[in-house]
KERO-217145 format. One record per residue: residue in one letter; chain; x negated, y, z of N, C-alpha, C in turn. Coordinates in Angstrom, 1 decimal, always signed. Last residue first. Layout:
N
vextor / donu / n.X / n.Y / n.Z / ca.X / ca.Y / ca.Z / c.X / c.Y / c.Z
a / A / X / Y / Z / X / Y / Z / X / Y / Z
...
This chain:
160
vextor / donu / n.X / n.Y / n.Z / ca.X / ca.Y / ca.Z / c.X / c.Y / c.Z
x / A / -9.0 / +24.1 / +8.3 / -9.0 / +24.7 / +9.6 / -8.5 / +23.7 / +10.7
x / A / -10.9 / +22.3 / +5.9 / -9.6 / +22.5 / +6.5 / -9.8 / +23.1 / +7.9
x / A / -13.2 / +23.6 / +3.6 / -13.0 / +22.9 / +4.9 / -11.7 / +23.3 / +5.5
x / A / -12.5 / +23.3 / +0.1 / -12.8 / +24.0 / +1.3 / -12.5 / +23.3 / +2.6
x / A / -11.7 / +22.0 / -2.1 / -13.0 / +21.7 / -1.7 / -13.4 / +22.5 / -0.4
x / A / -9.1 / +22.2 / -3.0 / -10.1 / +23.1 / -3.6 / -11.5 / +22.9 / -3.1
x / A / -7.8 / +20.4 / -1.3 / -7.9 / +20.1 / -2.7 / -9.0 / +20.9 / -3.4
x / A / -9.8 / +20.7 / +1.8 / -8.6 / +20.9 / +1.0 / -8.8 / +20.5 / -0.5
x / A / -11.3 / +18.2 / +3.9 / -11.4 / +19.3 / +3.0 / -10.0 / +19.5 / +2.2
x / A / -12.2 / +17.3 / +7.2 / -11.4 / +17.2 / +6.1 / -11.6 / +18.4 / +5.2
x / A / -15.5 / +16.1 / +8.4 / -14.3 / +17.0 / +8.4 / -13.5 / +16.9 / +7.2
x / A / -17.9 / +14.9 / +10.7 / -17.1 / +14.6 / +9.5 / -15.9 / +15.5 / +9.6
x / A / -21.2 / +15.1 / +11.7 / -19.9 / +15.7 / +11.8 / -19.2 / +15.4 / +10.5
x / A / -23.3 / +13.4 / +11.3 / -23.3 / +14.0 / +12.6 / -21.9 / +14.8 / +12.8
x / A / -23.0 / +10.3 / +9.7 / -22.8 / +11.8 / +9.7 / -22.8 / +12.2 / +11.1
x / A / -23.0 / +7.6 / +9.4 / -24.2 / +8.2 / +9.9 / -24.2 / +9.7 / +10.0
x / A / -20.6 / +6.7 / +8.5 / -21.3 / +5.9 / +9.5 / -22.4 / +6.7 / +10.2
x / A / -20.1 / +8.4 / +6.4 / -19.3 / +8.6 / +7.6 / -19.8 / +7.8 / +8.8
x / A / -21.6 / +7.2 / +4.3 / -22.1 / +8.4 / +5.0 / -21.3 / +8.8 / +6.3
x / A / -21.7 / +3.7 / +4.9 / -21.1 / +4.9 / +4.3 / -21.6 / +6.1 / +5.0
x / A / -23.3 / +0.6 / +4.1 / -23.3 / +1.9 / +5.0 / -22.7 / +3.0 / +4.2
x / A / -23.9 / -1.6 / +2.6 / -22.6 / -1.6 / +3.4 / -22.5 / -0.4 / +4.3
x / A / -26.0 / -1.4 / +1.1 / -26.2 / -2.0 / +2.3 / -25.0 / -2.0 / +3.2
x / A / -25.2 / +0.0 / -1.1 / -25.6 / -1.3 / -1.3 / -25.8 / -2.1 / +0.0
x / A / -24.8 / +2.6 / +0.2 / -23.7 / +1.8 / -0.3 / -24.0 / +0.3 / -0.5
x / A / -27.5 / +3.3 / +0.3 / -26.8 / +3.0 / +1.6 / -25.6 / +2.2 / +1.2
x / A / -28.0 / +4.0 / -2.3 / -28.6 / +2.8 / -1.7 / -28.0 / +2.4 / -0.4
x / A / -26.4 / +6.4 / -2.3 / -26.1 / +5.2 / -3.1 / -26.7 / +3.9 / -2.7
x / A / -27.8 / +8.0 / -0.5 / -26.4 / +7.8 / -0.3 / -26.0 / +6.5 / -1.1
x / A / -30.4 / +8.1 / -1.6 / -30.2 / +7.5 / -0.3 / -28.8 / +7.2 / +0.0
x / A / -29.9 / +9.3 / -4.1 / -30.6 / +8.0 / -4.0 / -30.2 / +7.4 / -2.7
x / A / -28.8 / +11.8 / -3.2 / -28.0 / +10.9 / -4.0 / -28.6 / +9.5 / -3.9
x / A / -31.0 / +13.0 / -1.9 / -29.8 / +12.7 / -1.1 / -28.9 / +11.7 / -1.9
x / A / -32.7 / +13.2 / -4.0 / -33.1 / +12.4 / -2.9 / -31.9 / +12.0 / -2.1
x / A / -31.2 / +15.1 / -5.6 / -31.6 / +13.8 / -6.1 / -31.9 / +12.8 / -5.0
x / A / -31.1 / +17.3 / -3.7 / -29.9 / +16.6 / -4.2 / -30.2 / +15.2 / -4.7
x / A / -34.4 / +17.0 / -2.6 / -33.1 / +17.7 / -2.3 / -31.9 / +16.9 / -2.8
x / A / -36.3 / +15.1 / -4.9 / -36.1 / +15.9 / -3.7 / -34.7 / +16.5 / -3.7
x / A / -37.6 / +12.0 / -6.1 / -36.6 / +13.1 / -6.2 / -36.6 / +13.8 / -4.8
x / A / -39.2 / +9.8 / -8.2 / -39.3 / +10.6 / -7.0 / -38.4 / +11.8 / -7.1
x / A / -38.8 / +6.6 / -9.5 / -38.5 / +7.9 / -9.6 / -38.7 / +8.6 / -8.2
x / A / -39.9 / +3.8 / -11.6 / -40.0 / +4.6 / -10.3 / -39.6 / +6.0 / -10.5
x / A / -39.1 / +0.7 / -13.0 / -39.2 / +2.1 / -13.1 / -39.3 / +2.7 / -11.6
x / A / -39.6 / -2.3 / -14.7 / -39.7 / -1.6 / -13.4 / -39.9 / -0.1 / -13.7
x / A / -37.2 / -3.4 / -17.1 / -38.6 / -2.8 / -16.9 / -38.5 / -2.1 / -15.5
x / A / -34.8 / -4.4 / -17.8 / -35.6 / -5.2 / -16.8 / -37.0 / -4.7 / -16.6
x / A / -33.2 / -2.7 / -19.1 / -33.9 / -3.7 / -19.9 / -34.8 / -4.6 / -19.1
x / A / -32.1 / -0.9 / -17.3 / -31.2 / -1.9 / -17.9 / -31.9 / -2.9 / -18.8
x / A / -34.8 / -0.9 / -14.8 / -33.9 / -0.3 / -15.7 / -33.0 / -1.3 / -16.4
x / A / -35.3 / -1.6 / -11.4 / -35.3 / -2.1 / -12.7 / -34.3 / -1.2 / -13.6
x / A / -37.0 / +0.3 / -9.0 / -36.0 / -0.7 / -9.4 / -36.3 / -1.0 / -10.8
x / A / -37.8 / +2.7 / -6.4 / -38.2 / +1.8 / -7.5 / -37.1 / +0.8 / -7.7
x / A / -38.0 / +6.0 / -5.2 / -37.3 / +4.8 / -5.4 / -37.9 / +3.9 / -6.5
x / A / -39.0 / +8.3 / -2.9 / -39.4 / +7.6 / -4.1 / -38.7 / +6.3 / -4.1
x / A / -37.7 / +11.4 / -1.6 / -37.8 / +9.9 / -1.6 / -38.3 / +9.4 / -3.0
x / A / -37.4 / +14.2 / +0.4 / -38.0 / +13.6 / -0.8 / -38.1 / +12.1 / -0.6
x / A / -36.0 / +14.6 / +2.8 / -36.0 / +15.6 / +1.8 / -36.5 / +15.1 / +0.4
x / A / -33.8 / +12.3 / +4.2 / -35.1 / +12.6 / +3.9 / -35.0 / +13.7 / +2.8
x / A / -30.9 / +13.6 / +6.0 / -31.5 / +12.6 / +5.1 / -33.0 / +13.1 / +4.9
x / A / -28.0 / +14.0 / +7.9 / -29.4 / +14.2 / +7.9 / -30.1 / +13.1 / +7.0
x / A / -24.8 / +15.4 / +7.0 / -25.7 / +14.2 / +7.1 / -27.2 / +14.6 / +7.0
x / A / -21.6 / +16.2 / +7.5 / -22.9 / +16.7 / +7.7 / -23.9 / +15.5 / +8.0
x / A / -19.0 / +15.3 / +5.2 / -19.8 / +15.1 / +6.4 / -21.1 / +15.7 / +6.4
x / A / -15.6 / +15.3 / +4.1 / -17.1 / +15.6 / +3.8 / -17.7 / +15.4 / +5.2
x / A / -12.6 / +14.0 / +2.5 / -13.5 / +14.1 / +3.7 / -14.9 / +14.6 / +3.2
x / A / -11.2 / +13.5 / +0.3 / -10.6 / +14.5 / +1.2 / -11.4 / +14.6 / +2.4
x / A / -12.0 / +10.1 / -0.4 / -11.5 / +11.4 / -0.8 / -11.0 / +12.2 / +0.4
x / A / -14.3 / +8.1 / -0.5 / -13.7 / +8.7 / +0.7 / -13.2 / +10.0 / +0.4
x / A / -15.4 / +7.4 / -2.8 / -14.7 / +6.3 / -2.1 / -14.0 / +6.8 / -0.9
x / A / -17.0 / +9.5 / -3.5 / -15.8 / +9.2 / -4.4 / -14.9 / +8.2 / -3.7
x / A / -18.0 / +11.6 / -0.9 / -18.1 / +10.3 / -1.6 / -16.8 / +10.0 / -2.3
x / A / -20.2 / +14.2 / +0.3 / -18.9 / +13.7 / +0.0 / -19.1 / +12.3 / -0.7
x / A / -22.2 / +16.1 / +2.5 / -22.0 / +15.0 / +1.6 / -20.5 / +14.7 / +1.5
x / A / -24.2 / +18.8 / +3.7 / -22.9 / +18.3 / +3.4 / -22.9 / +17.2 / +2.4
x / A / -27.3 / +18.4 / +5.4 / -26.4 / +19.0 / +4.6 / -25.1 / +18.2 / +4.4
x / A / -30.7 / +18.6 / +6.0 / -29.4 / +18.4 / +6.7 / -28.4 / +19.1 / +5.9
x / A / -33.8 / +16.9 / +5.4 / -32.8 / +17.9 / +5.0 / -31.5 / +17.5 / +5.7
x / A / -37.3 / +16.3 / +5.8 / -35.9 / +16.2 / +6.3 / -35.0 / +17.3 / +5.7
x / A / -40.2 / +14.3 / +4.8 / -39.4 / +15.6 / +5.2 / -38.0 / +15.2 / +5.7
x / A / -40.1 / +11.4 / +2.8 / -40.8 / +12.5 / +3.4 / -39.8 / +13.7 / +3.8
x / A / -40.4 / +8.0 / +2.0 / -39.5 / +9.1 / +2.4 / -40.4 / +10.1 / +3.0
x / A / -40.7 / +5.3 / -0.3 / -41.3 / +6.3 / +0.5 / -40.3 / +7.4 / +0.8
x / A / -39.2 / +3.4 / -1.5 / -40.5 / +3.0 / -1.1 / -41.2 / +4.0 / -0.3
x / A / -35.9 / +2.1 / -1.7 / -36.7 / +3.3 / -1.3 / -38.1 / +2.8 / -0.9
x / A / -34.8 / +0.2 / -4.4 / -35.3 / +0.2 / -3.1 / -36.1 / +1.5 / -2.8
x / A / -32.4 / -1.4 / -6.6 / -33.3 / -0.2 / -6.2 / -33.6 / -0.4 / -4.7
x / A / -31.3 / -3.3 / -8.5 / -32.1 / -3.7 / -7.3 / -33.0 / -2.5 / -6.8
x / A / -31.3 / -1.1 / -11.1 / -30.9 / -2.4 / -10.7 / -31.8 / -2.8 / -9.5
x / A / -30.3 / +2.1 / -12.1 / -31.2 / +1.3 / -11.3 / -30.6 / +0.0 / -10.9
x / A / -30.2 / +4.9 / -14.1 / -29.6 / +3.6 / -13.9 / -30.6 / +2.7 / -13.2
x / A / -29.7 / +8.2 / -14.4 / -30.6 / +7.2 / -13.9 / -29.8 / +6.0 / -13.6
x / A / -29.2 / +10.8 / -16.7 / -28.6 / +9.6 / -16.1 / -29.7 / +8.6 / -15.7
x / A / -31.5 / +13.4 / -16.1 / -30.3 / +12.9 / -16.8 / -29.8 / +11.7 / -16.0
x / A / -33.8 / +14.6 / -15.3 / -33.8 / +13.2 / -15.4 / -32.6 / +12.7 / -16.1
x / A / -33.3 / +17.3 / -15.0 / -34.0 / +16.9 / -16.2 / -34.1 / +15.4 / -16.3
x / A / -30.0 / +17.2 / -13.4 / -31.4 / +17.7 / -13.6 / -32.0 / +17.1 / -14.8
x / A / -27.5 / +16.2 / -12.7 / -27.5 / +17.3 / -13.6 / -29.0 / +17.9 / -13.8
x / A / -27.6 / +13.9 / -11.2 / -27.4 / +15.2 / -10.5 / -27.5 / +16.4 / -11.4
x / A / -26.7 / +10.9 / -11.6 / -27.0 / +12.0 / -12.4 / -26.6 / +13.3 / -11.7
x / A / -27.0 / +7.4 / -11.1 / -27.1 / +8.7 / -10.5 / -27.4 / +9.7 / -11.6
x / A / -25.9 / +4.1 / -10.3 / -26.2 / +5.1 / -11.4 / -26.1 / +6.5 / -10.6
x / A / -26.9 / +0.9 / -9.1 / -26.5 / +2.2 / -8.9 / -26.7 / +3.0 / -10.2
x / A / -26.6 / -2.4 / -7.8 / -26.7 / -1.6 / -9.0 / -26.2 / -0.2 / -8.7
x / A / -26.4 / -5.1 / -6.5 / -27.3 / -4.1 / -6.2 / -27.6 / -3.3 / -7.5
x / A / -23.0 / -6.1 / -6.3 / -24.3 / -6.2 / -6.9 / -25.1 / -5.0 / -6.6
x / A / -20.1 / -6.6 / -5.7 / -21.2 / -6.6 / -4.7 / -22.5 / -7.0 / -5.5
x / A / -17.7 / -4.4 / -6.9 / -18.6 / -5.4 / -7.3 / -19.8 / -5.4 / -6.4
x / A / -15.9 / -2.3 / -6.5 / -15.5 / -3.7 / -6.0 / -16.5 / -4.8 / -6.4
x / A / -16.8 / +0.1 / -7.0 / -15.9 / -0.5 / -8.0 / -15.6 / -1.9 / -7.7
x / A / -18.6 / +0.3 / -5.0 / -17.5 / +1.3 / -5.1 / -16.5 / +1.0 / -6.2
x / A / -20.6 / -1.5 / -5.4 / -19.6 / -1.8 / -4.5 / -18.4 / -0.9 / -4.5
x / A / -22.3 / +0.0 / -7.4 / -21.4 / -1.1 / -7.8 / -20.3 / -1.5 / -6.7
x / A / -22.3 / +3.5 / -6.8 / -22.8 / +2.2 / -6.5 / -21.8 / +1.1 / -6.9
x / A / -22.9 / +6.6 / -8.2 / -21.9 / +5.6 / -8.0 / -22.7 / +4.3 / -7.8
x / A / -23.1 / +10.2 / -8.4 / -23.7 / +8.9 / -8.1 / -22.6 / +7.9 / -7.9
x / A / -21.8 / +12.5 / -8.7 / -23.2 / +12.6 / -9.1 / -23.9 / +11.2 / -8.8
x / A / -18.5 / +12.8 / -10.2 / -19.4 / +12.4 / -9.2 / -20.8 / +12.6 / -9.7
x / A / -16.2 / +13.0 / -11.9 / -17.0 / +14.2 / -11.6 / -17.9 / +14.0 / -10.4
x / A / -15.0 / +10.8 / -12.8 / -14.6 / +11.2 / -11.4 / -15.3 / +12.4 / -11.1
x / A / -16.3 / +10.5 / -15.2 / -14.8 / +10.7 / -15.2 / -14.3 / +11.3 / -13.9
x / A / -18.9 / +9.8 / -14.3 / -18.6 / +11.1 / -15.0 / -17.2 / +11.5 / -15.0
x / A / -18.4 / +7.3 / -13.1 / -18.9 / +8.4 / -12.3 / -18.6 / +9.7 / -13.0
x / A / -17.4 / +5.8 / -15.3 / -16.5 / +6.0 / -14.2 / -17.0 / +7.2 / -13.3
x / A / -19.7 / +5.8 / -17.0 / -18.4 / +6.4 / -17.5 / -17.5 / +6.7 / -16.3
x / A / -21.4 / +4.4 / -15.2 / -21.7 / +5.8 / -15.6 / -20.5 / +6.5 / -16.1
x / A / -20.1 / +1.9 / -15.0 / -20.3 / +2.7 / -13.8 / -20.6 / +4.2 / -14.2
x / A / -20.2 / +1.1 / -17.7 / -18.9 / +1.4 / -17.1 / -19.0 / +2.2 / -15.8
x / A / -23.0 / +0.8 / -17.9 / -22.3 / +1.7 / -18.8 / -21.0 / +2.1 / -18.2
x / A / -23.5 / -1.3 / -16.0 / -24.1 / +0.1 / -15.9 / -23.4 / +1.1 / -16.7
x / A / -21.9 / -3.3 / -17.1 / -21.6 / -2.8 / -15.7 / -22.2 / -1.4 / -15.6
x / A / -23.3 / -3.9 / -19.4 / -22.0 / -3.3 / -19.5 / -21.5 / -2.7 / -18.2
x / A / -25.5 / -5.0 / -18.1 / -25.7 / -3.8 / -18.9 / -24.3 / -3.1 / -19.1
x / A / -24.3 / -7.3 / -17.0 / -24.9 / -6.3 / -16.1 / -25.1 / -4.9 / -16.9
x / A / -23.6 / -8.5 / -19.4 / -22.5 / -8.1 / -18.4 / -23.1 / -7.1 / -17.4
x / A / -26.0 / -9.2 / -20.5 / -25.2 / -8.1 / -21.2 / -24.1 / -7.7 / -20.3
x / A / -28.2 / -9.4 / -17.7 / -27.4 / -10.0 / -18.8 / -26.7 / -8.9 / -19.5
x / A / -30.8 / -9.9 / -15.7 / -30.1 / -8.9 / -16.4 / -29.5 / -9.5 / -17.6
x / A / -30.7 / -11.7 / -12.8 / -31.0 / -11.8 / -14.2 / -30.2 / -10.7 / -14.8
x / A / -30.3 / -11.2 / -10.1 / -31.3 / -12.1 / -10.4 / -31.7 / -12.1 / -11.9
x / A / -29.5 / -8.6 / -8.0 / -29.3 / -9.1 / -9.4 / -30.5 / -9.9 / -9.8
x / A / -28.6 / -9.1 / -4.7 / -29.6 / -8.8 / -5.7 / -29.2 / -9.3 / -7.0
x / A / -25.4 / -8.1 / -3.3 / -26.4 / -9.1 / -3.7 / -27.4 / -8.6 / -4.8
x / A / -24.5 / -5.8 / -0.7 / -24.5 / -6.3 / -2.1 / -25.7 / -7.2 / -2.4
x / A / -22.9 / -6.1 / +2.3 / -24.2 / -6.0 / +1.7 / -24.1 / -6.6 / +0.3
x / A / -19.8 / -4.3 / +3.0 / -20.6 / -5.5 / +2.8 / -21.9 / -5.2 / +2.1
x / A / -18.1 / -2.2 / +3.0 / -18.9 / -2.5 / +4.3 / -19.8 / -3.8 / +4.2
x / A / -16.7 / -2.1 / +0.8 / -17.6 / -1.0 / +1.0 / -18.4 / -1.2 / +2.2
x / A / -15.0 / -4.3 / +1.0 / -16.1 / -4.4 / +0.1 / -17.1 / -3.3 / +0.3
x / A / -12.8 / -3.5 / +2.6 / -13.9 / -4.2 / +3.2 / -15.1 / -4.3 / +2.3
x / A / -11.4 / -0.3 / +2.4 / -11.6 / -1.6 / +1.7 / -12.9 / -2.2 / +2.2
x / A / -10.4 / +2.2 / +3.5 / -11.2 / +1.2 / +4.4 / -11.4 / -0.2 / +3.7
x / A / -12.2 / +3.7 / +0.9 / -12.2 / +3.3 / +2.4 / -10.8 / +3.2 / +2.8
x / A / -11.4 / +2.6 / -2.4 / -11.4 / +3.6 / -1.3 / -11.6 / +3.0 / +0.0
x / A / -12.9 / +2.0 / -5.6 / -12.4 / +1.4 / -4.3 / -12.5 / +2.5 / -3.2
x / A / -12.0 / +3.1 / -8.7 / -12.9 / +3.3 / -7.6 / -12.2 / +2.8 / -6.3
x / A / -11.7 / +1.3 / -11.7 / -11.0 / +1.8 / -10.5 / -12.0 / +1.9 / -9.3
x / A / -13.6 / +2.3 / -14.6 / -13.2 / +1.3 / -13.5 / -12.5 / +2.0 / -12.4
x / A / -13.4 / +3.0 / -17.9 / -13.3 / +3.6 / -16.5 / -12.8 / +2.5 / -15.6
x / A / -15.3 / +2.5 / -20.6 / -14.4 / +1.8 / -19.7 / -14.5 / +2.5 / -18.3
x / A / -15.9 / +3.0 / -23.9 / -15.9 / +3.7 / -22.6 / -14.8 / +2.9 / -21.8
């Protein structure tokens, strides 16, 4: 188990476009494992490689549903439907949350840790997590697209 350090805003790596993974190597597989360990340790539901300072198109997501841990290499959104509006936070932006408009349902495709193409369709929180993490790969933070950003207390309540 290797916990990586999560990069915080305003680190420039969070605003850069991540590079496609051309070949899945043992190092890429270790990266996936370390990212999942880091996400769980930080009590997050998703993590993108740029959040640990690595500009590769790799994400991990686990929203606590029947899918469990989802590992995606070179993920892309292939369809979006509907709309949801709600609160988002980010492990790279502590003490802030934002109201963000996202698609209600998305289908994403990418490669798993063995190089097999996989497709997932998710709604609500899973759709939000996919969109949020893929935004990270494009150098976009939720604060860039939020309609409102606000501070939160250590207990997770909105500051007055």
